[in-house]
C-alpha positions as CSV (number, residue, x, y, z in Angstrom):
1,X,214.1,243.2,341.9
2,X,212.9,244.1,345.3
3,X,212.0,240.8,346.5
4,X,215.7,239.2,345.2
5,X,217.5,242.1,347.6
6,X,214.6,240.9,350.5
7,X,215.7,237.5,350.4
8,X,219.9,238.2,350.2
9,X,218.8,240.1,353.2
10,X,217.0,236.7,354.4
11,X,219.6,234.8,353.5
12,X,222.3,237.1,355.4
13,X,220.9,237.4,358.8
14,X,220.3,233.5,358.8
15,X,224.1,233.1,358.0
16,X,224.3,235.6,361.3
17,X,222.6,233.4,363.2
18,X,224.1,230.4,362.6
19,X,227.6,231.9,363.2
20,X,226.7,233.1,366.6
21,X,225.5,230.3,367.5
22,X,228.1,228.1,366.5
23,X,230.8,230.6,367.3
24,X,228.9,232.4,371.3
25,X,226.2,229.8,372.3
26,X,227.6,226.6,371.4
27,X,231.5,227.0,373.2
28,X,229.3,228.3,376.1
29,X,226.1,225.6,375.9
30,X,228.9,222.5,374.6
31,X,226.0,220.6,373.7
32,X,226.3,219.0,370.2
33,X,222.5,219.1,369.5
34,X,223.0,222.9,368.8
35,X,224.6,222.0,365.6
36,X,221.6,220.7,363.9
37,X,220.3,224.3,364.6
38,X,223.2,225.3,363.3
39,X,222.8,223.7,359.7
40,X,218.9,224.7,359.3
41,X,219.8,228.5,360.1
42,X,223.0,227.7,357.1
43,X,220.2,225.6,355.1
44,X,217.4,228.9,355.4
45,X,220.4,230.9,354.4
46,X,221.2,228.7,351.1
47,X,217.4,228.2,350.4
48,X,216.9,232.5,351.0
49,X,220.4,233.0,348.3
50,X,218.7,230.5,345.7
51,X,215.1,232.3,345.9
52,X,216.8,235.6,345.4
53,X,218.7,234.3,342.1
54,X,215.5,232.7,340.6
55,X,213.4,236.0,341.2
56,X,216.1,237.8,339.9
57,X,216.1,236.1,336.5
58,X,212.7,235.7,337.0
59,X,211.9,239.2,336.9
60,X,214.2,239.8,333.6
61,X,212.4,237.0,331.9
62,X,216.0,234.9,331.5
63,X,214.1,231.9,332.8
64,X,210.5,230.1,332.2
65,X,207.9,230.2,334.8
66,X,208.9,227.1,337.5
67,X,206.8,226.0,340.8
68,X,207.2,228.3,343.2
69,X,208.4,226.0,345.8
70,X,211.2,224.9,347.4
71,X,212.2,221.9,345.3
72,X,211.0,223.8,342.2
73,X,213.5,226.8,343.2
74,X,216.7,224.4,343.3
75,X,215.7,222.8,340.5
76,X,215.7,226.0,338.1
77,X,218.5,227.0,339.9
78,X,220.3,223.8,339.6
79,X,219.5,223.4,335.6
80,X,219.3,227.2,334.4
81,X,220.9,229.8,336.9
82,X,224.1,228.2,338.0
83,X,225.6,226.9,334.6
84,X,224.6,230.4,333.0
85,X,225.8,232.4,336.1
86,X,229.0,230.7,336.8
87,X,228.2,229.0,339.8
88,X,230.6,226.3,341.3
89,X,229.9,222.4,341.3
90,X,230.9,222.7,345.0
91,X,228.4,225.2,345.6
92,X,225.7,223.0,344.3
93,X,227.1,220.0,346.5
94,X,226.8,222.4,349.8
95,X,223.4,222.8,348.9
96,X,223.2,219.0,348.6
97,X,225.0,217.9,351.2
98,X,222.8,220.2,353.8
99,X,219.6,219.7,352.3
100,X,220.7,215.6,352.9
101,X,221.5,216.4,356.5
102,X,218.2,217.7,357.3
103,X,216.2,214.9,355.2
104,X,218.1,212.4,356.9
105,X,217.6,214.4,360.7
106,X,213.7,214.3,359.3
107,X,213.2,210.8,358.5
108,X,215.9,209.6,361.5
109,X,214.7,207.4,364.3
110,X,217.1,208.4,367.0
111,X,219.1,211.3,366.8
112,X,221.7,211.4,369.9
113,X,225.2,213.1,371.4
114,X,228.2,211.1,371.4
115,X,231.4,213.3,372.9
116,X,231.3,216.0,371.0
117,X,229.2,214.7,368.3
118,X,225.7,215.3,367.3
119,X,225.2,211.7,365.8
120,X,221.7,210.9,363.2
121,X,221.1,207.1,363.1
122,X,219.7,206.0,359.6
123,X,217.6,203.4,359.3
124,X,218.3,199.9,361.1
125,X,221.4,202.0,362.4
126,X,223.0,201.3,359.2
127,X,223.6,204.7,358.2
128,X,225.5,206.8,360.8
129,X,225.6,210.8,360.5
130,X,228.0,212.5,362.6
131,X,228.1,216.1,362.6
132,X,230.7,217.4,365.0
133,X,231.8,221.7,365.3
134,X,234.8,221.6,363.1
135,X,232.9,220.1,360.0
136,X,229.9,222.4,361.0
137,X,232.4,224.9,360.6
138,X,233.1,223.9,357.4
139,X,230.1,224.1,356.0
140,X,229.2,227.6,357.3
141,X,232.4,228.9,355.4
142,X,231.2,227.6,352.5
143,X,227.5,228.9,352.7
144,X,228.9,232.3,353.4
145,X,230.9,232.0,350.3
146,X,228.1,230.8,348.0
147,X,225.9,234.1,350.1
148,X,228.4,236.7,348.9
149,X,228.6,234.6,345.4
150,X,224.6,234.9,345.2
151,X,225.0,239.1,346.2
152,X,227.2,239.9,344.2
153,X,225.7,238.6,341.2
154,X,222.1,239.0,342.1
155,X,221.4,241.0,344.5
156,X,223.3,244.5,343.6
157,X,222.1,244.7,339.9
């Protein structure tokens, strides 16, 4: 159980870091590249929250043995834990969206700032992912709600 609590604490820590970067650092520096740092901290927070729920359920012997990787924990979370604990489909979509942004950035041949946007260029510039402060703020708010939900279900038992 203690491992679950540690993961929740880490998730909250990374959400606070993301919030600080977005609300304090970004307005001062005004560099859209910082938005990716916010998204990365949101990803880490979501991953830690998923880990907390998976370890909590595993300690209670509610789920079978799984591959202890980010992908393995996400698979168990989506297939076993989320349906059983009424985790909303919007939360699953949020996790997928954040993971997709980070994945696109890693595969991207080019990223650049344009006006107040951070642009991730896909293959041969056919696909562009544009991040702005408003969109990242919405992702952060959704992530905060998810962390609170996971904490209420798995962190305090």
